[in-house]
N, C-alpha and C positions, 0 to 999 in steps of 0.2 A: 454495801447497804443491805440490811436484813430483808427489807421489803422486796428487794429485787429477786429473791429466791423464788417467789411466785407460787407457793404452795397454797392456793386458795381453796375454799370449801368445795368448789365444783371441779377441781383438777381431775382430768382423766387423760393421763398420758398413755393409756393402754391402746387407744385408737380403735377399739372394737365397739364402743358405744354402750357397754353394759357395765354398770357399777354394782358392786355387791350390796345386798340389802343390809348387811352388817355395817357398823361404823368402821371406817378404814383405820384400823389401829396403827398401820404402818405410817400413814401420814401424820397421825397424832404424835407418834414417837419422834418422827423427824422434826416436826415443828418444835416439840419440847427440846430436842437436842440443839437445833439451830438457835432457838431463843436463849438457851443456857450458855452456849459457847460465845454468843455475842454480848451477853450481859452477865458475866460471872459474879456470883456473890463475893464479897470481900473475903480475902484469905483463902480462896479456892484456887488450886493449881489446875490449869487447863487439862492436864493429863489425869486428873482425879476422876474415877468412875462417876458417871452421871448420878446414879442412885444414891451415892454416898455424899454428894455435895449439894443436893437440893432438897426441897421439902416435897418433892414429887414422888417419893418412894412408893406411896400407896397407889398412885396412878400407874406407875411402871408395873407394879405387881398385878394390877388388873389387866395390863396389856400383854406383858411378856409371858412366854410359856413357863410353866412350873412343874418340876418333877412330881410334886406332891399331888397334883391333880391329873396325873396320867398323861402329861404332855402339855398341860396348861390351857389357859383360856386363849392365849396368844394369837398367832396369825390365823388359826382356823376358826376363831370365834367360839371355841369350846370343844373339848374332847372328853370322851367318856372313859372311865377306868375299865379295865378288863372285867372286873366284878360286875360293873353296871351293864356291860354288854351281855354277860351271861343271863341277866334278868330280862333280856329283850326277846325271850322265847315267844311272847305274845305279839311280836312285831315281825316274825319271820315265818314263812312257809317254805318247805323244801319240795320241789316239784321233780318227779322222776318219771320219764317215759319208759315203758318196758314191754317185753313180750315173753318174759320168763320169770321163774321163781326168784324172789329177791333175797337170796342167801347173802349177797354182797353187803347187805345192811348190818350183818354181824360185825364186820370190820368197823363200821361207823357208829356202832351202838353208843359208845361213850360221848360222842359228839352230836348225834342226831336225836337221841331219845328225848331230850327236853322239848323238841320242836314238833310241830304238826307236819305230816307228810301228805302231799297230794300225788297219788300214783295214777298215771294215765296209761291204761292198758291199750296197746296198739294191736292190730290184727284181729284174729278170731275172738269175738266176745264170749263164745261158749267155753273157751279155755280158762281153767282155774289158775289164778296167780296166787301163789302162797307167799305170805309175808310173815317173817319171824314174829313171835309174840313179844309184847312189851313196847310196841311202837304205837303212837297216836297217828292214825292215818284214815284217809278216805280214798277209796279206789273206784275209778270210773273206767268203763269200757265203752266201746263204740255205741252200744245200745243206749247207755246212759247219756252220752254226748248228744245223740239224736233226740232223745226224750227231752233233755234240758234245753237245748238250743232250737229245736224245731227246724224250720227251713234254713236258719242261719248256721246249722251244723255243716253246711257245704263249705264253709271257709276253713274248717279244721282238717288238716291233711290226714290221709289214711295210709298205713304201711310206710311211715316215715316218722323219724323222731320229732318232726315238727308238731306232732299231736300234743306235745308238752304245752303248747300255747293254751290249750283248754284249761290247764291248771293255772296259768297266769291270769286267765279271764275270770275264773270264779273265786280266786283267792280274795280275802279281805284284809290281808296283812300289808304292811308298808313295804317290806323287803321280800324278794324272791331269791332263793338259791336253787339252781337247777343243775342236776348231775346225771350222768349216764350210769347204767347198771353194770358196766364193766370197769368202773373206776373205784379204787380202794384208797385207804389212808396212806399217804406218803410220809416219809421221815426226812427231817432236815439233816444236814451234815453231822450234827451232834448225836443223831439217833433218836431225837425226840419226835413223837408223832405230831403231825400238823393238823391243827383244828381249822379246817378250811372255812367253816361257817364264821367263826370268830374273826378270821383275817378279812374275809369279804365284808363283814359288817364294819370292821375298822376302816376299810377302804372307803366304804360308802358314807360313813358319818364324818369323815374328814374331807376338806375341800380338794378340788382339783385345780391345776394351773395350766389350762390349755392355750393361753395366749402368750406365754413366755416360758421357755424351757429352763428348769432349774437343774444345773449340772450335778447336784447332789441328789437327784431323783426326787423322791417324795419329801418335801421339807417339813411335813407334819409328823414324820416318824421320830421316835425317840433317838437322840444322838445326831439328828440332822437339822438343817435350817436352810434359809435362803442364803445364797452365796453373795459375795460382794458384787455389786452391779445389778442386782435384781431390783426392779422398780418397787419402791415402797407402796405405791398406789395400787399394786397388783397382788400384794401379799395376803390379802384376805381370801383370795381364790374365788372359786365358784362352786355351787353344789355339785356333788358327784352323783351321776345317774347310773353308771354302769361300772362294775368291777369284773374284769376278765382274768381268770386264773389260768395257770399253765399245767403241764403234765410231765412226769418222769416216766421212763421206760418206753412205751410205744408212742412215738411222735404222731401228731395229727397231720399226716402227709396225704397228698392226693395220690391217685392210682399210679400215674407215671413215675412219681418219685418212689412210691412203694416198690414198684417193679425194679427200679434201678438200685435201690438200697434196701433189700429185703431184710437184712440183719441189723440195720442201724437202730440204735436205741438212744433215747434222750437221757443223758446221765448228768448233765451240768445243772447244778442248783444255783441260781443267781438270786441273791438275797436283795431284791429290789422291787419297788413299785414305781411306775412312771405314769404320768398323764400323757395320753396320746394328743398331740397338738391339734388345734383347730385347723380344719381343712385337709386333714390326713385321714384317709380310710384305712381299715385294717381287716384282716381275716378273723372274724369272731368265731370262736368254737363254743358250741353250746354244752359241752360236757362238763364244764367247770366255770359257771357263770352266775353272777348275782346282779340284781338291779333294784332300783327304787321304783316301785309301781306308781307311786304318786307323781313322780317326775317324768318317767319315760314309758310306763306300762303300755299305753295305747300304741306306741311305736315299736314295741317288742313283739312283733308278729313274725313268725317264721315262714310265712308264705303258704301258698298252695302248691305242694310238691307231693312226691310219692306216687301211689297207685293211680294209673291213668294219666299221669302228667309226664311231659318230656324233660322236666327239670328235676333232678334228684341229687341228694347229698349236698345241696347248696342252701338248705333251709336256714342254717345259722349264719352262713355267709351273707345271704340276702338280708336277714334281720340286722346284721352288723352294719352293712352299708346304709340301710334306710335309717336305723336308729342313730347312727353317727351324724348323718345329715341333719336330723332333727335336733340332736344335742348341740351341734355347732350353731344352728340357727337360734336356739333358745338360750344359749350361753351356759350350757351344762357340761360337766366333765366326764371323761371316760378314762379309767385306769386299767393298766395291764401289768402282770407280773405275779407276785405272790397273791394267793396261795397256790402251792403245788398239790397235785394228787397223783396217784399211781394208776396209770392207764394200762390195764392188764392184757387186753386182747387186740391183736391186729386183725382187721377185717380183710376179707379176700380181695386182693388187688385186681383180679380179673373181673369179679363181680362189680367192684367199685368202678372200674374203667367203663364198663357198660353203662352204669348209672350216671357217671360224670361226663360222658362223652359230649353231650350238647353244652353242658356248663363250661367245659374247658375252652370251648370256642366263644361262647356267649359272654363269658366274664371279660374278655378283651374289649367288648363294646359296652358292657354294663358299667364297669368301673369308671371309665372316662365320663360316661353320662352322669353318674352320681357325683363325681368330682366337680362337674360343671353346674350342678343344680344350684340355683339361688331362689330361696323361698321368699314370698312377699312379706313385707313387714307386718301386714295385717294378720298373719298367722302367729298367734301368741300362745297357743296351747299345743300339746303333742297331737291331739286329735285333729286340729285344724291343719297342722303341718302334714300329717299322714294322709289326709284326704287330698291335699294339694299334690302330694307325691303320687298318689294313685292316679290322679288326672294326668300328671306328667308322664308316668309310666305308660299309660294307654296311648297318649299322643305321640310319644317318641320311641317306644320300644316295640310296638306292634309290627313294625317293618322287619324286625328280626325274626319273629315268629308269632302267629296268632295266640299262642299261649299267654303272652303278656297282656292281652285283653282280658282273659279269664283271671289272671293274677290281679290286675287292677280292680276288677269287680269284686274279687275276694277280699281285697284290702278294704274296700268300702263296707262290705258286709261285716268284716272284723270290727271296724269302728262302730257300726250300728250295734253289734253284740256287746262291745265294750261299754257303750253308753247305757245299754239296757241293764247290764249287770253291775255297773259302777256309776250310778247316777251321782251328779255333783252334790257335795254336802251343802246344807242350807246356807251356811255362811259364805261358801265359795260362790254359790248361785246368786246370792244377794249382791256380792261385790262385782 
């Protein structure tokens, strides 16, 4: 009996309580298919392709992916052509923390020149940072940060790459791509240079699948799809908040691993993008990272680290743990994999060991804590989630070290600064 199939309008076999805002095209196709198979038009063979044996071809075209539109309207609810992504220059800011002349930008000129750069100078503000000609950029040093933020500048780290957060804060673009100044353009196995910005944007504008793993990795890529057995009710995915890229040449190792493997290089190019499952934390590296400011920006705070703090070289790790907890709670996706870049310089492992010493021990307590956090359902925005996390950090981690009280206070200050520089839009405020 067809009715016993049970695909009603409110079906939610995902079990996570979050339905896509888009129409669930998967269920529509399944209903169409089931209805067709149980009431075949006269003269049609059951083995005949659905689209060629019904009057529903137009509906299928609206639902299924199409090569003509760069991957189709299909499961992702709409994908943009590469040419359209190139026109997104007004939606992307590139944030670069630095202490040196930015000659590395010459490598990126063909890919970065259309975009606006936000350069955050760390360290001595009297030092002159030279930027190659031809780039559209704003450069801020510590004096600028103090002037612009006033007392709230205390939440921006000093002598740590976490200073990049200032760029996240003042940007007005939808997407942020952040990169370190010792990273250069990589090449894929065919020898073609990799446009990291384009790949990150592609990752962000297509959905994620954090609630059920697809064994063909990213089903929204050209040449891939959902495999047999993947629930139709979950094929619309969820919005992607974070795109985490990888590196060739110098791997992102901690100091002990650097000391054990001083000559090891990352040479494997894996042509894949995967969604990190819900409930799974990961070590986020800030040297090749993009995110959607509107979805997760308030939670993309790299903490209070660096000069005068006992916690160093864990700024991106901390941001990764916290933002992933927020993404999981809000039903947002995090992807890792492509794009690659070329990491050119290995930092001193002995200096790193001194910086990382506390973190190497603390992470064994911090990670289980963040894995166990359950945010209240009343937290419906990234800001609300982050303030709740700040409270939990103060209540639960201060026993490890008093530093975590300062960190929690800085997290609150960060949200206050975010709200000041990113007030809600009138429509959002009204809703």
